[in-house]
N, C-alpha and C positions, 0 to 999 in steps of 0.2 A: 402370504406372498406380497400383498400390497404393503404390509408393514415393513417387510424386508426391503421392498423397492424404494419406499420413502426414506428408509434409513440410508440406503445407498446414495439416493439423491442428496439428502441432507449432508452426508459425508463428503460428497463431491463438491457441494456448494461451500462447505466449510473449508475444504482444501483450496478452492479458488480464492476464497476470502483470505486465507493465510498467505497464499502466493502473492496476491495483490498487495497485502500489507507489507510483505517482505520487500516487494519491488519498490513500494513507496518509501519504505525505510531506507532502502539502498540509495534511492534518488536523493532523499533528504540528507543522507550521509555524504554523498558526493558533493551536494551543494554546499554543505557546511565545510567540507574539506577545501572546496574551491574558494569559499569566502576566507577561510583561514589562510590559504595560500596567498590570496590577494593581499590580506592584511599584513602577512609576513613580508611580502614583497614591498608593500608600501612602507613598512617599518624600516626596511633595509635600504630604501632609496636615499640618495643624497638630498638633504634639505636644500630648498631654493636659496641661492646666495642673496644676502641682504644687499640692497642698493647702498652705495657709498656716496656721501655728500661731504665735500671738503670745504672748510672755511679758510679763506686766504686773507692775510693782511699784507697789502702791497703798497709800495711807495706811490705817492699821488701821480707821478709822471707815467705810471703804467696804466692809467685809467682807461685809455682808449684801446691799447693793444691787448691787454689781458683778457677782456671779455671775448674777443674773437678767438684767442687761443683756447680758452675754456670751452667755448661752443664746439670747437673742432675736436677737443678731447672727449666731450660728452657724446658727440656723434660716433666716435670710434670705439668708445669703451663703455658707455652708459653711466660713467661716473658723473655726478652732478656737483654743482657748487652753490653754497649758500651765498648770501649777499656779501660779496667781496668788499672789504673795507679799503678805501684809498685815502690815505692821509699822509701828513708829514711823518717821516720815519720815526722821529722821536716820540710823536704822539702814539704811534702804533705800539712801540715798546712799552710805553707807560700803560696803555690799555692791557697789555699782556701781564704787566706787573699787578694790575688790579684784578686779575683772574679771568679775563675774557677768554672764552674757548677758541682756540686757534689750531689749525693743522699745519699751515705754512706761513712763514714770514719772509718777505722780500723787502729789503731796505735799499735806500739810494746812497748808502755810504758804508764803508767798512767799520767806521766808528760806532754807528748805531747798532750794527750787528755784533760788534764787540761787547756793547752794553748788554745785549740780549744773552750772549754767551756767559758773561760774568754773572748775570742774574739767574742763570740756569733755566732760561726761558725757552731755549732751543737745544736740540741735540747737536753738539758741535761736530760730531762725526759726519753729519749730513750736510754740513755747510759747504757751499761752493760759490765761486764768483760766476755770475751769470752774464751780466752785460756791462758795457762801458758806455759813456756818454760824453758830450762836450758841453762846456759852459759857454753860453752866448749872451750877448746883450741884444735885446730886441727893441724895435721901435714900431710905431703904428705903420701899417702898410701904406706906402706912398709918402711917408714922412720925409722931410728934407733934413732931419737931424743927422749929422755926420759924426761917427765915432771911429777914429782911425787908430786909437791907442787907449789904454786904460786911463791915462792921464786926462783924456778928453772928457771923461765922466764929470770932472770938476767944473766944466764949462757948460754943462747942459742947463738949458733954461726950462725948468719944470721939475716934476717929482721923479724919483727913482724908486722902482719897485724891487724889493729884496725880501726873500723869505726870512722869517724869524729864525736866526741861527740856532737857537736852542732846540728847535723842533724840525726845522727844514734843512736838510743837508745842502740844498742849492744855495741857501742863504749863507751857510758857513763857507762854501766854496767861493761865493761872491766876495765875502769879506776878506778871504785869503788873497784873492786877486787884487782887491783894493789896497790891502796892506802891502802888497809887493810894490806899489807906487806911492806909498805914504798917505793913502786916504783912509786908512783904518789902523788902529794902534796895536792890534794883536795879530801876529802872523798865523795863529791857529784858527782865526776866523770867528772867535766867540769870546765874549767878556771884555772886548775893547770898546773904543769910541771912534765915531766917524770924524774925519777932519772937518774943521770949521767950514770949508768950502762946500761941503755936501750935507752936513749934519741936519740942517733944516729941510732938506729935500727928500730924505729917505722915508719911504712908506713901507713899513714891515707887513708881510703877508703871512697868513697861517699855513699856506701850502704854496708850492711852486706854481701850481695851476692858478692860484689866486693872483700871484705876481704877473703871470701872463695875461690874465683877464684885466688887471688894472691898466695894462698897456693897450689891450685890444679895445677897451671902452673909452680910452682917452683920458682916464683918470691920472695916469702917469705917462711921462714922456718916453722913458726907457725902462727896461727891467732886465734883471739877471735871471735867466731860465736855462733849461737844457735844450739842446738841439731838438730832441724828441717833442718838446712842447710846441714847437713851431708847427708840427704836424697835427697837433691836437686842437689848436685854436685858430679861427679865422681872424683876419685883421691885423696880424703881426708879421714882421719879417726880421731877418737877422741883419743887425747893423754892424756887429763885430763879434769875432770868435776869440774868447780869452785864451792866451797862450797856455799850453799844457803845464809849463813850468811856473805859472803864476798861482797855481792851487794844487792841492793834493789830487791824486788820480781819482776820477769819478767811477766808482765800481758799485755794481748792484749785487750784493750777496743774497743768496737764498738758503733757507734751512727749514727742517721739519721741527715743529714745536715739540718740546719735551713732554708736553701733556696730551699730545694728539692721540686719539683713540683709533686713528686710521693712518698710523705712521708709514706702513708699507705702501699704501695707496698714495700717500702724500709724496713719498720719495719717487714713486713711479711717475707722478705728474711732473716733478722737477726734471727728471730725466727726459721726459717727453719734450718739455720746453726747450731743452738744449740740443736735441737730436732729430726731432721730426722735421722733415724738409718743409712741410706746409707751415708749421709753427715758426720755423726760422724765417720764412718769407714774410710772415706777419710782423715779426719783430723788426725786420729790416724796413718794411713799409713805413713804420712809425719812427724810424731813425735810431733804433737800438742796434749796437754791434755786440757780437759775442765777446765775452771777456777773454 
């Protein structure tokens, strides 16, 4: 009887052991299934979007306004910007020819953008005229120099700051204006000579901003710059606004680089520049008008 009783107890214990094992196996199976489900869900989830950083090459005269517009765009979209390059438009195009990685090019003349299109450096379908500007002659703030006409430039006692026309559109516009009154020999604004009255007075600058600085520091008596440059530099004021018909229209075209790896994001930013009310207010604050 004892033997039978022990056998029954052993059998019962074995049954409990089997039941416990099955329960544990079931639990393990559920856990494995749950893990598998989680992994499957994880695998099907959309990957996190990579952050976009845009590289912009912009005409030197945009140096003050553009960073504020970029900061506004970053705040709204998360898109960031590399170290934006501000130089003479011709220099920017040459850097692109040399293989510099660029997403957006904004120049200060149609001619330099034409060069970029002809060199297949930008996507022509994305090209748009963004801003217009005025060409002005500036003097030091408080200066008694009087400029009432372009002809008066010949009578200035001191140096005249002009952007190097091969790289600085403002310099080419300045020469066109001087040519309209016989003080430069090429109506296109490049490749000519200054009249004897001013030839020894001209100081060429590598950027339009440099021309403005020459005047603000007193190194030059007057300088040819854009209206927007008066907002960028202290110590200068407008002495004279060159007539519109004395030079070609001052237009700032923008376009997406043909080699951009962020072409869609670049096009979106250009659209933002032209349509967002806060961005438009920034451009206006620095003297830029929409084209």
